[in-house]
N, C-alpha and C positions, 0 to 999 in steps of 0.2 A: 284683950280682944281688939286694941286698936291695932297692932303690926298682922294677923290673922287680917281685918277690912280691910290692910293697907297689901298684902302678898294678895289678895283677893282680887283686889283693883287690877291692882299689878299684873296679872296673867292673866285676867278678860283684855287689856289693853294691847298684851302681847300675842295673843290669840287672834284681838281682830284686828291687828297691824297685818301678822301672818299671813291672816284668811287673804282681805289686800290684797297680798301683794303676789298670792295665785290666781285671785282670779283676775287682778290690772295684766299679768303675763311675764313680772317683774325676775321671779322662779322661775320662767322659761327662758331668760335671756342669761340669767344667770346660770344654767345648763344644758347653752349652744355649744356652746365649744365641748363640752362632756360629750356631748351628742354626737358629736360631727368625729372626733376620737374614736366614739362604741362603733360607729359608723366604718373610718376604716382598718379598725381593728387594733390601734392602737393605743383602748381604754386601760387604765390599771385595775385594777381591786380595787383602793379609794373610790375612782371614781365610779367604777359599778355598783360600790354600797349606795354612795352620794345617788346614781341616778334610779335604782331598780326601785326608791319606794315612789320616785317622784310620779314611773312613767307608769305606775298601775292606776294612777289617778287622772294624771293628764293626756285628755285624746287629741289633741294637739301634735306634742309633742310628738308621742306615738306615731300620731301619720306626720311628724316631716323627718322623725328619722328614718320610716320605710321610703320613703320620697330617695333621702343620703343613700342608699342603699341601694336603692332601684340608677339612682347615675348614670353611674359606669355601663349599666347594659345596654341605659338608653346612648347617649355615645359610642359605643359599639357596635348599632345600628346605626348609625347617620355616617362613620368615616368608616373606610375598607379599615384591617385591622394589621395589614403588611406600611398607611402610610399613619399610622400611628406609633412603630415601633419601628420607623425609618428615620428620613433625614427632615427638622421642616421645613426647609421647603422644598418641596415634595408636599409634604400638609399643604401650603400656599399656591404651590402652583396645581392643585388635584382641586380644593377651593373655588380657585376661579375660574376654572372650567364651568364648574356645574354653575358658579354667578353668572356665566357668558352664556351659557347656557339657555340661562331663566331669563338676562334680556335678549335673549334675540326668541325664545318664546314667546314673552311677551308682544316684542316688535310685531310678533304674526296676527298674533291674536286684533290687537286692536288695529293692525291693516285691514283685516278680514270684517273685524267690527265696523268699519268706515265706508267699506264696500260695499256691504251690508244694508247700510244707511243709505247709501247714492242709489240702491236697486228699487229701494222703498218708496224714492223721490222723494226723500227729507232734502230739502233744501240747506245749504250752506248758511250763518248767520247774514245776515244783513253788514258789510263793510261801514265801518263810520263815513261819510262825504262832511263834507265844505258844508252842504248844508244843512245838516245837527246839530253844527257850532255857529249858524247867525245868530246875532243879538237878538233877545225876545222883544215882540212887541204888543201892547194892545192889555186883554183881558190875560197877557200869560207875566206882563213886567206890573200888574198890580193895579191899572186901570179899569177904574167900570166901564159896564155894561154902555150905558151913553156913548157911548166913545167910537160904538160900530155901532149903531142907526142909521147913519146914512150910507152904509153901506149895504148892497142890495141884497133880499134875501137869496141862500140856493135854495128850490126844492129838488124833490126825486127825480120828477117830469127833466127839472131840467137836468139832474147827473144822468139822467137815464140817455137823452137826450144828445150828450157831447160824450157818451161808450161808444156809439153807435156809429 
C-alpha cells in the first residue's frame, strides 16, 4: 500500500507542477519558437504534434499565432511592394522622405496653432528679468511680521489713485 500512496502523491505533485506551469505561461514560452515556425510554414510533423494539444486549450497562443500570420500583410500595407523587392537603399530613401514629410507637416501645424493663439490674444509668458532674481527680504526671508509694522499700509483707495 505504501508504493501506491507514493505513486499517487508523486502523480499529484507532477500534475500540480504541470498545471502551475501552464497557468504561469511556462508552457507558452516553450511553444513560442514552434508557433513562429508554424506561422512561417516551417513546422514539421513533430512540431505540429506538440502544438495541436496546446493550441486547443490556450487562447493566448492562438491569438499570438493569428498575429504572426497577419504581420506580413500589415508590413505590405505600409511599404510599397516594389521597395520590399528592391534595394535596401531605396527603402531607406523612401522612409527618409516619409519622415521628412511628417516633420514638415508637424512644423506647419505647430506654426498654425501658434498663430491662432496670438490671434486670440494670448500673450506669451513673461521672461525672467533681474528683478525676479533679487535677494529675499523681510517676511519672504523668514522675518516676523513685526519687522514691517513701521511701513505705512497701502489701501485700495491709494492704489486706485496711483492707477489714475
